[in-house]
C-alpha positions in Angstrom: 121.2 116.5 83.6 123.9 116.6 80.8 124.9 120.0 79.5 126.2 120.2 76.0 129.0 122.7 75.0 128.1 124.4 71.7 128.9 127.5 69.7 126.9 130.1 67.8 128.0 132.7 65.2 125.9 135.7 66.1 126.4 139.5 65.5 129.9 139.0 64.2 131.2 137.0 67.1 131.2 133.3 68.1 129.5 132.7 71.4 130.2 129.6 73.5 127.3 128.3 75.5 126.2 125.4 77.6 122.8 124.0 76.9 120.5 121.2 78.2 117.0 120.2 79.0 113.9 120.6 76.9 110.9 123.0 76.8 110.6 126.8 76.8 113.9 128.7 76.7 115.5 130.0 79.8 118.6 132.2 79.1 121.0 132.7 82.0 123.4 135.6 81.6 126.4 135.9 83.9 128.3 139.0 85.1 131.8 140.0 86.1 134.2 138.3 86.7 132.4 135.2 85.9 131.5 133.0 82.9 128.7 130.5 82.2 129.5 128.3 85.2 128.1 131.0 87.4 124.7 129.2 86.9 125.8 125.6 87.4 123.9 125.2 90.6 120.6 126.5 89.1 120.6 124.9 85.7 119.7 121.3 86.7 116.5 122.4 88.5 115.2 124.4 85.5 116.4 121.9 82.9 113.7 119.5 84.2 111.0 121.5 82.3 112.9 124.1 80.2 115.7 124.4 77.7 118.4 126.1 79.7 121.2 128.0 78.0 124.1 129.8 79.7 126.4 131.6 77.3 129.8 133.0 77.8 129.2 136.6 77.0 131.3 138.2 74.3 135.0 138.4 75.3 134.6 135.9 78.1 136.1 132.5 78.5 135.6 130.6 75.3 133.6 133.2 73.3 135.1 135.5 70.7 137.1 138.5 72.0 136.6 141.4 69.5 139.0 144.3 69.8 138.1 147.8 71.1 136.0 149.2 73.9 133.1 150.0 71.6 132.6 146.3 70.9 131.5 145.8 74.5 128.8 148.4 74.6 125.5 147.1 76.0 123.9 147.5 72.6 126.3 144.9 71.2 125.7 142.5 74.1 121.9 142.9 73.6 122.2 142.1 69.9 124.3 139.0 70.7 121.5 137.7 72.9 118.7 138.6 70.4 120.5 136.6 67.7 121.3 133.7 70.1 117.6 133.3 70.9 116.9 133.0 67.1 119.9 130.7 66.6 118.5 128.4 69.2 115.2 128.2 67.3 113.0 130.1 69.8 110.8 133.2 69.5 110.8 134.2 73.2 112.7 133.4 76.4 112.7 133.7 80.1 115.7 135.9 80.9 117.7 135.4 84.1 120.7 137.6 84.7 123.2 138.7 87.4 125.6 141.7 87.7 126.8 142.8 84.2 124.5 140.2 82.7 121.7 142.1 84.5 122.7 145.4 82.9 122.4 143.7 79.5 119.1 142.0 80.5 117.6 145.3 81.6 118.5 146.8 78.2 117.3 143.7 76.3 113.9 143.8 78.1 113.5 147.5 77.3 114.4 147.2 73.6 113.0 143.7 72.8 110.0 143.2 75.1 108.4 141.0 72.5 111.2 138.4 73.0 110.9 138.2 76.8 108.2 136.3 78.6 109.5 137.1 82.1 112.6 138.8 83.4 114.6 137.8 86.5 117.3 140.2 87.7 119.7 139.3 90.5 121.8 142.0 92.1 122.1 144.2 89.0 120.8 147.8 89.2 118.4 149.3 86.7 120.2 152.3 85.0 117.8 154.9 86.3 118.2 154.3 90.1 121.9 153.5 89.6 122.5 156.9 87.9 120.5 158.6 90.7 122.5 156.9 93.4 125.9 157.7 91.7 124.9 161.3 91.6 123.4 161.8 95.0 124.5 159.0 97.3 128.2 159.4 98.5 128.2 155.8 99.9 127.2 154.3 96.6 129.9 156.3 94.8 132.4 155.1 97.4 131.6 151.4 97.0 131.5 151.8 93.2 135.1 153.2 93.2 136.4 149.9 91.9 134.8 150.7 88.5 137.2 153.7 88.1 140.1 151.4 88.7 138.8 148.8 86.2 138.7 151.6 83.5 142.4 152.3 83.8 144.9 151.0 81.2 147.1 149.5 83.9 144.2 147.5 85.4 144.9 144.3 83.4 148.5 144.1 84.6 147.7 144.7 88.2 144.8 142.2 88.2 147.1 139.5 86.7 149.7 139.8 89.4 150.3 136.9 91.7 148.1 134.4 89.9 145.1 136.8 89.8 145.2 137.4 93.5 143.2 140.7 93.3 140.6 139.0 91.1 140.1 136.1 93.5 139.7 138.7 96.3 136.5 139.8 94.6 134.9 136.6 96.0 135.9 137.5 99.6 132.3 138.3 100.4 131.0 135.0 98.9 129.4 133.3 101.9 130.7 135.7 104.5 127.2 136.2 106.0 126.0 132.6 105.4 125.6 130.0 102.7 128.3 128.3 100.6 131.7 129.9 100.2 134.0 129.8 97.1 136.3 126.8 97.5 139.7 126.4 95.9 138.4 124.3 93.0 135.8 126.9 92.1 138.4 129.7 92.2 140.7 127.6 90.0 138.0 127.3 87.3 137.6 131.1 87.3 141.4 131.6 87.0 141.4 129.3 84.0 138.7 131.5 82.4 140.5 134.7 83.2 143.7 133.4 81.7 142.1 132.9 78.3 144.0 135.2 75.8 142.3 138.6 75.7 139.6 137.6 78.2 140.7 140.0 81.0 140.9 143.0 78.7 137.5 142.2 77.3 136.0 141.9 80.8 137.3 145.3 81.8 136.0 146.8 78.5 132.5 146.2 79.8 133.3 148.9 82.4 135.1 151.1 80.0 132.2 151.1 77.6 129.6 152.0 80.2 128.5 155.7 80.7 127.5 154.9 84.3 130.4 155.0 86.7 131.4 157.1 89.8 132.4 160.2 87.8 134.2 163.1 89.5 132.4 165.4 90.0 129.2 163.4 90.4 127.3 165.9 88.3 129.0 164.3 85.3 126.9 161.2 85.8 124.0 161.3 83.3 120.6 162.1 84.6 118.1 159.5 83.4 114.3 159.8 83.4 112.2 156.8 84.3 109.9 157.4 81.4 112.7 156.8 79.0 113.8 153.4 80.5 110.6 151.5 81.0 110.6 147.7 81.4 107.2 146.4 80.4 107.6 142.7 81.0 106.8 140.9 84.3 110.0 141.2 86.4 111.4 139.6 89.5 114.3 141.2 91.2 116.2 139.1 93.8 118.6 141.1 95.9 121.2 139.9 98.3 121.2 142.8 100.8 124.7 142.1 102.1 126.1 143.2 98.7 129.0 145.5 99.5 129.1 147.1 96.0 125.5 147.5 95.2 123.5 149.0 98.1 119.8 148.3 98.8 118.9 151.9 98.0 119.2 150.9 94.3 115.8 149.3 94.7 114.1 152.5 95.8 111.7 153.9 93.2 112.3 150.9 90.9 108.6 150.5 90.4 108.6 153.8 88.5 110.6 152.1 85.8 109.1 148.6 86.1 105.3 148.6 86.6 105.0 144.8 86.8 107.6 144.3 89.6 108.2 141.8 92.4 111.2 142.3 94.7 112.5 139.5 96.9 115.3 140.3 99.4 117.7 137.8 100.9 119.0 139.6 103.9 122.2 137.6 104.5 123.0 137.1 100.8 126.0 138.9 99.3 126.6 139.9 95.7 127.2 136.2 95.1 123.8 135.1 96.4 123.2 132.7 93.4 126.1 130.6 94.7 125.5 131.0 98.4 121.8 130.1 98.4 121.0 128.4 95.1 118.0 126.5 96.5 116.4 129.7 97.8 117.1 131.6 94.6 115.6 128.7 92.5 112.5 128.6 94.7 111.9 132.3 94.3 112.3 132.0 90.5 110.0 129.0 90.4 107.3 130.8 92.4 107.6 133.8 90.0 107.3 131.6 86.9 104.3 129.7 88.2 102.4 132.8 89.4 
């Protein structure tokens, strides 16, 4: 499979994306601190019978980097994707997303269900259980503490130190419990993306724009009602249960928000399960699409 590198002017920004294959559209949305290459091990399989598209989200790698925190609110990310689907000439898509991409994908499916055939979420919490756990689960607040650091003005400077040493450390769990680990060549590609002018500030602005973070006191975390955040498209959630930042309790009660829901757990998979066990993840997605 050959991927083409292309650009689209959407919602006031220029998004870079990799695209290949032919057939119905599958849109793959990366999270932090990644870029489109997060999906490189899954794209060849699905390109056999789909058009696969993996964008660099706004602010990331080769995409435009608008100024200001408000430019990175989930509503802006969602509109980027809505216009990208239209730019590519499709009316609907299968949406596959991880981490921050998952946060965007949940919102996209809530607000534009007519554009989504099926939704696949990988280690990205729905906002309702995430808000609940941030309010009531001390352990989830503890492991989400990095979000408070990322919101600080000084975060960029500290994360750039020693050739992005702290950033690279985010991958320390990658493969710790099994599966492939992040090698030096992979980390080098990520460092190149992080070094793009303005990219690190933009990536941290995703955290600064979010109303959901481990607030102190926890009562400051918004209370969200399931009835207000319904996802009414067929949804598969794949969860690496060895994720040290997003605990399995985030799956509890998810069916109250997502009536048509399938959950698949990979016990030994970490937050980076798409890299560690790409064949297993692909097989789970295939089974869901063919059901």
